[in-house]
DRENTORKOL-3810 file (N, C-alpha, C; in nm, 4 decimals):
REM DRENTORKOL-3810
@n.u->10.8300; n.v->15.1064; n.w->10.4090; ca.u->10.7781; ca.v->15.1048; ca.w->10.5430; c.u->10.7724; c.v->14.9607; c.w->10.5940
@n.u->10.8350; n.v->14.9353; n.w->10.7084; ca.u->10.8382; ca.v->14.8007; ca.w->10.7656; c.u->10.7276; c.v->14.7878; c.w->10.8682
@n.u->10.6646; n.v->14.6725; n.w->10.8717; ca.u->10.5577; ca.v->14.6539; ca.w->10.9706; c.u->10.6162; c.v->14.6437; c.w->11.1114
@n.u->10.5468; n.v->14.6980; n.w->11.2074; ca.u->10.5873; ca.v->14.6941; ca.w->11.3479; c.u->10.5166; c.v->14.5763; c.w->11.4171
@n.u->10.5966; n.v->14.4827; n.w->11.4699; ca.u->10.5393; ca.v->14.3701; ca.w->11.5439; c.u->10.5377; c.v->14.4045; c.w->11.6922
@n.u->10.4329; n.v->14.3653; n.w->11.7589; ca.u->10.4316; ca.v->14.3882; ca.w->11.9037; c.u->10.5459; c.v->14.3132; c.w->11.9713
@n.u->10.5912; n.v->14.3608; n.w->12.0819; ca.u->10.7058; ca.v->14.3031; ca.w->12.1534; c.u->10.6774; c.v->14.1614; c.w->12.2017
@n.u->10.5520; n.v->14.1286; n.w->12.2234; ca.u->10.5184; ca.v->13.9947; ca.w->12.2728; c.u->10.5539; c.v->13.8878; c.w->12.1712
@n.u->10.5478; n.v->13.9209; n.w->12.0420; ca.u->10.5810; ca.v->13.8228; ca.w->11.9392; c.u->10.7312; c.v->13.8087; c.w->11.9197
@n.u->10.8067; n.v->13.8994; n.w->11.9691; ca.u->10.9516; ca.v->13.8961; ca.w->11.9509; c.u->11.0214; c.v->13.8106; c.w->12.0577
@n.u->10.9523; n.v->13.7801; n.w->12.1685; ca.u->11.0132; ca.v->13.7007; ca.w->12.2746; c.u->11.0148; c.v->13.5533; c.w->12.2333
@n.u->11.1179; n.v->13.4854; n.w->12.2733; ca.u->11.1281; ca.v->13.3440; ca.w->12.2423; c.u->11.0386; c.v->13.2643; c.w->12.3366
@n.u->10.9548; n.v->13.1795; n.w->12.2793; ca.u->10.8660; ca.v->13.0948; ca.w->12.3600; c.u->10.9456; c.v->12.9768; c.w->12.4143
@n.u->10.9225; n.v->12.9361; n.w->12.5406; ca.u->10.9953; ca.v->12.8204; ca.w->12.5947; c.u->10.9536; c.v->12.6935; c.w->12.5207
@n.u->11.0476; n.v->12.6044; n.w->12.5053; ca.u->11.0208; ca.v->12.4787; ca.w->12.4360; c.u->10.9286; c.v->12.3920; c.w->12.5214
@n.u->10.8267; n.v->12.3312; n.w->12.4622; ca.u->10.7396; ca.v->12.2440; ca.w->12.5417; c.u->10.8141; c.v->12.1229; c.w->12.5968
@n.u->10.9161; n.v->12.0773; n.w->12.5247; ca.u->10.9945; ca.v->11.9635; ca.w->12.5733; c.u->11.0721; c.v->11.9989; c.w->12.6993
@n.u->11.1309; n.v->12.1181; n.w->12.7020; ca.u->11.2092; ca.v->12.1588; ca.w->12.8190; c.u->11.1219; c.v->12.1801; c.w->12.9416
@n.u->10.9979; n.v->12.2161; n.w->12.9214; ca.u->10.9106; ca.v->12.2366; ca.w->13.0373; c.u->10.8596; c.v->12.1045; c.w->13.0943
@n.u->10.8536; n.v->11.9983; n.w->13.0125; ca.u->10.8079; ca.v->11.8682; ca.w->13.0636; c.u->10.9227; c.v->11.7758; c.w->13.1025
@n.u->11.0450; n.v->11.8115; n.w->13.0663; ca.u->11.1599; ca.v->11.7266; ca.w->13.0967; c.u->11.1776; c.v->11.6981; c.w->13.2464
@n.u->11.1669; n.v->11.7961; n.w->13.3352; ca.u->11.1811; ca.v->11.7636; ca.w->13.4787; c.u->11.0748; c.v->11.6657; c.w->13.5282
@n.u->10.9527; n.v->11.6780; n.w->13.4788; ca.u->10.8473; ca.v->11.5866; ca.w->13.5222; c.u->10.8744; c.v->11.4447; c.w->13.4708
@n.u->10.9241; n.v->11.4329; n.w->13.3501; ca.u->10.9566; ca.v->11.3012; ca.w->13.2957; c.u->11.0698; c.v->11.2375; c.w->13.3765
@n.u->11.1697; n.v->11.3154; n.w->13.4140; ca.u->11.2801; ca.v->11.2626; ca.w->13.4946; c.u->11.2336; c.v->11.2188; c.w->13.6334
@n.u->11.1462; n.v->11.2961; n.w->13.6943; ca.u->11.0941; ca.v->11.2610; ca.w->13.8271; c.u->11.0147; c.v->11.1309; c.w->13.8198
@n.u->10.9314; n.v->11.1158; n.w->13.7186; ca.u->10.8530; ca.v->10.9934; ca.w->13.7023; c.u->10.9460; c.v->10.8746; c.w->13.6773
@n.u->11.0513; n.v->10.8947; n.w->13.5989; ca.u->11.1478; ca.v->10.7876; ca.w->13.5738; c.u->11.2181; c.v->10.7417; c.w->13.7004
@n.u->11.2584; n.v->10.8356; n.w->13.7848; ca.u->11.3256; ca.v->10.8012; ca.w->13.9104; c.u->11.2299; c.v->10.7265; c.w->14.0035
@n.u->11.1073; n.v->10.7725; n.w->14.0134; ca.u->11.0073; ca.v->10.7049; ca.w->14.0973; c.u->10.9828; c.v->10.5643; c.w->14.0450
@n.u->10.9698; n.v->10.5486; n.w->13.9141; ca.u->10.9462; ca.v->10.4183; ca.w->13.8534; c.u->11.0629; c.v->10.3247; c.w->13.8814
@n.u->11.1856; n.v->10.3760; n.w->13.8759; ca.u->11.3033; ca.v->10.2937; ca.w->13.9029; c.u->11.3015; c.v->10.2412; c.w->14.0467
@n.u->11.2775; n.v->10.3305; n.w->14.1430; ca.u->11.2858; ca.v->10.2899; ca.w->14.2836; c.u->11.1667; c.v->10.2071; c.w->14.3304
@n.u->11.0513; n.v->10.2201; n.w->14.2679; ca.u->10.9341; ca.v->10.1458; ca.w->14.3138; c.u->10.8999; c.v->10.0252; c.w->14.2278
@n.u->10.9566; n.v->10.0131; n.w->14.1081; ca.u->10.9223; ca.v->9.8997; ca.w->14.0219; c.u->11.0452; c.v->9.8186; c.w->13.9831
@n.u->11.1402; n.v->9.8784; n.w->13.9123; ca.u->11.2517; ca.v->9.8026; ca.w->13.8578; c.u->11.3432; c.v->9.7473; c.w->13.9647
@n.u->11.3817; n.v->9.8264; n.w->14.0588; ca.u->11.4782; ca.v->9.7838; ca.w->14.1598; c.u->11.4232; c.v->9.6714; c.w->14.2490
@n.u->11.3015; n.v->9.6841; n.w->14.3035; ca.u->11.2493; ca.v->9.5723; ca.w->14.3841; c.u->11.2302; c.v->9.4441; c.w->14.3023
@n.u->11.1916; n.v->9.4591; n.w->14.1763; ca.u->11.1727; ca.v->9.3420; ca.w->14.0927; c.u->11.3063; c.v->9.2712; c.w->14.0680
@n.u->11.4111; n.v->9.3459; n.w->14.0473; ca.u->11.5436; ca.v->9.2876; ca.w->14.0245; c.u->11.5918; c.v->9.2138; c.w->14.1501
@n.u->11.5727; n.v->9.2719; n.w->14.2683; ca.u->11.6162; ca.v->9.2036; ca.w->14.3910; c.u->11.5332; c.v->9.0781; c.w->14.4146
@n.u->11.4052; n.v->9.0825; n.w->14.3819; ca.u->11.3199; ca.v->8.9652; ca.w->14.3974; c.u->11.3637; c.v->8.8530; c.w->14.3026
@n.u->11.4019; n.v->8.8874; n.w->14.1810; ca.u->11.4507; ca.v->8.7879; ca.w->14.0864; c.u->11.5810; c.v->8.7251; c.w->14.1346
@n.u->11.6694; n.v->8.8057; n.w->14.1920; ca.u->11.7959; ca.v->8.7528; ca.w->14.2441; c.u->11.7704; c.v->8.6567; c.w->14.3603
@n.u->11.6792; n.v->8.6923; n.w->14.4502; ca.u->11.6462; ca.v->8.6053; ca.w->14.5625; c.u->11.5871; c.v->8.4738; c.w->14.5138
@n.u->11.5017; n.v->8.4792; n.w->14.4114; ca.u->11.4414; ca.v->8.3578; ca.w->14.3571; c.u->11.5466; c.v->8.2686; c.w->14.2925
@n.u->11.6432; n.v->8.3281; n.w->14.2238; ca.u->11.7499; ca.v->8.2495; ca.w->14.1618; c.u->11.8377; c.v->8.1828; c.w->14.2674
@n.u->11.8659; n.v->8.2530; n.w->14.3778; ca.u->11.9447; ca.v->8.1903; ca.w->14.4847; c.u->11.8651; c.v->8.0778; c.w->14.5508
@n.u->11.7339; n.v->8.0948; n.w->14.5623; ca.u->11.6485; ca.v->7.9886; ca.w->14.6174; c.u->11.6553; c.v->7.8655; c.w->14.5284
@n.u->11.6413; n.v->7.8844; n.w->14.3972; ca.u->11.6429; ca.v->7.7713; ca.w->14.3046; c.u->11.7791; c.v->7.7031; c.w->14.3001
@n.u->11.8856; n.v->7.7806; n.w->14.3068; ca.u->12.0189; ca.v->7.7194; ca.w->14.3019; c.u->12.0534; c.v->7.6465; c.w->14.4313
@n.u->11.9866; n.v->7.6805; n.w->14.5410; ca.u->12.0163; ca.v->7.6180; ca.w->14.6690; c.u->11.9241; c.v->7.5036; c.w->14.7059
@n.u->11.8355; n.v->7.4621; n.w->14.6150; ca.u->11.7444; ca.v->7.3527; ca.w->14.6474; c.u->11.8197; c.v->7.2210; c.w->14.6589
@n.u->11.7816; n.v->7.1435; n.w->14.7623; ca.u->11.8439; ca.v->7.0140; ca.w->14.7860; c.u->11.7355; c.v->6.9121; c.w->14.8146
@n.u->11.7745; n.v->6.7890; n.w->14.8073; ca.u->11.6806; ca.v->6.6814; ca.w->14.8372; c.u->11.6369; c.v->6.6923; c.w->14.9834
@n.u->11.5087; n.v->6.6810; n.w->15.0074; ca.u->11.4546; ca.v->6.6885; ca.w->15.1428; c.u->11.3962; c.v->6.8242; c.w->15.1784
@n.u->11.4217; n.v->6.9270; n.w->15.0975; ca.u->11.3643; ca.v->7.0594; ca.w->15.1241; c.u->11.2145; c.v->7.0569; c.w->15.0991
@n.u->11.1412; n.v->7.1201; n.w->15.1879; ca.u->10.9965; ca.v->7.1329; ca.w->15.1678; c.u->10.9708; c.v->7.2629; c.w->15.0940
@n.u->10.8951; n.v->7.2558; n.w->14.9832; ca.u->10.8719; ca.v->7.3721; ca.w->14.8984; c.u->10.7236; c.v->7.3857; c.w->14.8659
@n.u->10.6895; n.v->7.5047; n.w->14.8176; ca.u->10.5553; ca.v->7.5345; ca.w->14.7686; c.u->10.5711; c.v->7.5855; c.w->14.6259
@n.u->10.4894; n.v->7.5329; n.w->14.5347; ca.u->10.4962; ca.v->7.5775; ca.w->14.3960; c.u->10.4042; c.v->7.6973; c.w->14.3758
@n.u->10.4140; n.v->7.7584; n.w->14.2576; ca.u->10.3297; ca.v->7.8742; ca.w->14.2276; c.u->10.1824; c.v->7.8372; c.w->14.2208
@n.u->10.1520; n.v->7.7103; n.w->14.1938; ca.u->10.0121; ca.v->7.6677; ca.w->14.1888; c.u->9.9608; c.v->7.6231; c.w->14.3257
@n.u->10.0463; n.v->7.6279; n.w->14.4274; ca.u->10.0032; ca.v->7.5974; ca.w->14.5635; c.u->10.0267; c.v->7.4543; c.w->14.6061
@n.u->10.1000; n.v->7.3786; n.w->14.5302; ca.u->10.1280; ca.v->7.2394; ca.w->14.5660; c.u->10.2425; c.v->7.2356; c.w->14.6653
@n.u->10.2193; n.v->7.1671; n.w->14.7766; ca.u->10.3212; ca.v->7.1510; ca.w->14.8799; c.u->10.3850; c.v->7.0145; c.w->14.8622
@n.u->10.5164; n.v->7.0098; n.w->14.8721; ca.u->10.5842; ca.v->6.8817; ca.w->14.8589; c.u->10.7274; c.v->6.8889; c.w->14.9066
@n.u->10.7890; n.v->6.7711; n.w->14.9095; ca.u->10.9283; ca.v->6.7598; ca.w->14.9508; c.u->11.0101; c.v->6.7270; c.w->14.8268
@n.u->11.1245; n.v->6.7937; n.w->14.8132; ca.u->11.2098; ca.v->6.7723; ca.w->14.6963; c.u->11.2671; c.v->6.6312; c.w->14.7043
@n.u->11.2391; n.v->6.5527; n.w->14.5995; ca.u->11.2910; ca.v->6.4161; ca.w->14.5927; c.u->11.4148; c.v->6.4092; c.w->14.5049
@n.u->11.4106; n.v->6.4859; n.w->14.3930; ca.u->11.5234; ca.v->6.4858; ca.w->14.3000; c.u->11.5314; c.v->6.6228; c.w->14.2343
@n.u->11.6543; n.v->6.6730; n.w->14.2181; ca.u->11.6775; ca.v->6.8012; ca.w->14.1520; c.u->11.7443; c.v->6.7736; c.w->14.0186
@n.u->11.6778; n.v->6.8154; n.w->13.9101; ca.u->11.7328; ca.v->6.8004; ca.w->13.7754; c.u->11.7727; c.v->6.9380; c.w->13.7241
@n.u->11.8317; n.v->6.9415; n.w->13.6054; ca.u->11.8758; ca.v->7.0706; ca.w->13.5507; c.u->11.7587; c.v->7.1601; c.w->13.5141
@n.u->11.6496; n.v->7.1031; n.w->13.4634; ca.u->11.5359; ca.v->7.1850; ca.w->13.4204; c.u->11.4087; c.v->7.1580; c.w->13.4984
@n.u->11.4086; n.v->7.0562; n.w->13.5820; ca.u->11.2869; ca.v->7.0198; ca.w->13.6553; c.u->11.3222; c.v->6.9706; c.w->13.7952
@n.u->11.2182; n.v->6.9614; n.w->13.8756; ca.u->11.2336; ca.v->6.9115; ca.w->14.0124; c.u->11.1248; c.v->6.8078; c.w->14.0355
@n.u->11.1619; n.v->6.6959; n.w->14.0962; ca.u->11.0652; ca.v->6.5920; ca.w->14.1291; c.u->11.0256; c.v->6.6117; c.w->14.2745
@n.u->10.8956; n.v->6.6307; n.w->14.2963; ca.u->10.8436; ca.v->6.6519; ca.w->14.4317; c.u->10.7710; c.v->6.5269; c.w->14.4786
@n.u->10.7875; n.v->6.4960; n.w->14.6061; ca.u->10.7092; ca.v->6.3896; ca.w->14.6680; c.u->10.5934; c.v->6.4584; c.w->14.7395
@n.u->10.4727; n.v->6.4423; n.w->14.6851; ca.u->10.3569; ca.v->6.5120; ca.w->14.7406; c.u->10.2812; c.v->6.4256; c.w->14.8405
@n.u->10.2968; n.v->6.2946; n.w->14.8317; ca.u->10.2417; ca.v->6.2015; ca.w->14.9287; c.u->10.3319; c.v->6.0789; c.w->14.9282
@n.u->10.3166; n.v->5.9877; n.w->15.0215; ca.u->10.4045; ca.v->5.8702; ca.w->15.0207; c.u->10.3938; c.v->5.7960; c.w->14.8867
@n.u->10.5064; n.v->5.7802; n.w->14.8217; ca.u->10.5183; ca.v->5.7166; ca.w->14.6900; c.u->10.4370; c.v->5.7875; c.w->14.5819
@n.u->10.4079; n.v->5.9142; n.w->14.5999; ca.u->10.3406; ca.v->5.9942; ca.w->14.4974; c.u->10.4328; c.v->6.1069; c.w->14.4536
@n.u->10.4781; n.v->6.0993; n.w->14.3310; ca.u->10.5767; ca.v->6.1952; ca.w->14.2823; c.u->10.5176; c.v->6.2816; c.w->14.1725
@n.u->10.5662; n.v->6.4042; n.w->14.1670; ca.u->10.5189; ca.v->6.5012; ca.w->14.0699; c.u->10.6405; c.v->6.5754; c.w->14.0162
@n.u->10.6517; n.v->6.5845; n.w->13.8837; ca.u->10.7634; ca.v->6.6557; ca.w->13.8226; c.u->10.7150; c.v->6.7948; c.w->13.7835
@n.u->10.7852; n.v->6.8966; n.w->13.8316; ca.u->10.7490; ca.v->7.0355; ca.w->13.8009; c.u->10.8716; c.v->7.1081; c.w->13.7473
@n.u->10.8475; n.v->7.2146; n.w->13.6767; ca.u->10.9554; ca.v->7.2986; ca.w->13.6253; c.u->11.0249; c.v->7.3679; c.w->13.7421
@n.u->11.1543; n.v->7.3931; n.w->13.7287; ca.u->11.2286; ca.v->7.4605; ca.w->13.8365; c.u->11.1685; c.v->7.5959; c.w->13.8700
@n.u->11.1258; n.v->7.6691; n.w->13.7678; ca.u->11.0712; ca.v->7.8029; ca.w->13.7886; c.u->10.9365; c.v->7.8007; c.w->13.8611
@n.u->10.8743; n.v->7.6827; n.w->13.8707; ca.u->10.7447; ca.v->7.6726; ca.w->13.9373; c.u->10.7573; c.v->7.6772; c.w->14.0893
@n.u->10.8773; n.v->7.6579; n.w->14.1410; ca.u->10.8972; ca.v->7.6624; ca.w->14.2861; c.u->10.8914; c.v->7.8074; c.w->14.3310
@n.u->10.7990; n.v->7.8350; n.w->14.4218; ca.u->10.7786; ca.v->7.9722; ca.w->14.4686; c.u->10.8612; c.v->8.0024; c.w->14.5928
@n.u->10.8569; n.v->7.9122; n.w->14.6890; ca.u->10.9297; ca.v->7.9379; ca.w->14.8140; c.u->10.9552; c.v->7.8073; c.w->14.8873
@n.u->11.0480; n.v->7.8156; n.w->14.9818; ca.u->11.0731; ca.v->7.7043; ca.w->15.0723; c.u->10.9801; c.v->7.7164; c.w->15.1908
@n.u->10.9354; n.v->7.6024; n.w->15.2401; ca.u->10.8567; ca.v->7.6033; ca.w->15.3625; c.u->10.9533; c.v->7.5970; c.w->15.4789
@n.u->10.9350; n.v->7.6856; n.w->15.5724; ca.u->11.0231; ca.v->7.6892; ca.w->15.6880; c.u->10.9457; c.v->7.6342; c.w->15.8068
@n.u->11.0061; n.v->7.5360; n.w->15.8734; ca.u->10.9413; ca.v->7.4820; ca.w->15.9927; c.u->10.9448; c.v->7.5846; c.w->16.1034
@n.u->10.8337; n.v->7.5999; n.w->16.1682; ca.u->10.8276; ca.v->7.6935; ca.w->16.2798; c.u->10.8991; c.v->7.6330; c.w->16.3998
@n.u->10.9522; n.v->7.7184; n.w->16.4830; ca.u->11.0279; ca.v->7.6732; ca.w->16.6002; c.u->10.9375; c.v->7.5946; c.w->16.6949
@n.u->10.8129; n.v->7.6366; n.w->16.7085; ca.u->10.7200; ca.v->7.5675; ca.w->16.7984; c.u->10.6918; c.v->7.4265; c.w->16.7475
@n.u->10.6781; n.v->7.4095; n.w->16.6151; ca.u->10.6551; ca.v->7.2763; ca.w->16.5586; c.u->10.7758; c.v->7.1872; c.w->16.5788
@n.u->10.8952; n.v->7.2429; n.w->16.5640; ca.u->11.0180; ca.v->7.1655; ca.w->16.5826; c.u->11.0323; c.v->7.1225; c.w->16.7284
@n.u->10.9893; n.v->7.2065; n.w->16.8218; ca.u->10.9976; ca.v->7.1710; ca.w->16.9640; c.u->10.8999; c.v->7.0604; c.w->16.9987
@n.u->10.7830; n.v->7.0601; n.w->16.9350; ca.u->10.6831; ca.v->6.9560; ca.w->16.9616; c.u->10.7314; c.v->6.8188; c.w->16.9125
@n.u->10.8036; n.v->6.8194; n.w->16.7981; ca.u->10.8498; ca.v->6.6934; ca.w->16.7421; c.u->10.9602; c.v->6.6293; c.w->16.8259
@n.u->11.0392; n.v->6.7106; n.w->16.8923; ca.u->11.1515; ca.v->6.6541; ca.w->16.9696; c.u->11.1154; c.v->6.6281; c.w->17.1128
END
């Protein structure tokens, strides 16, 4: 005599991995578009900024120091922060270029 199993035990249970796979993919896509992609474009923009630095550019460092580029070296930049006051900072410390406003440029001329 063979034991009779109820029909509910004979059905195949869905895999827990297959039921969570769509949610994992959705989270991955959201993470890509909101974190990785913007960070990569920001890094590219920063690299183009650093490669385009020239003597006379006004810049701001990550620590908030404002200065004019006096000399560009391979690993560092010399900033003139006041007349005859120079400061050597790492290239990566430059956060952005200062852009003169049009109104300020009109006042000077």
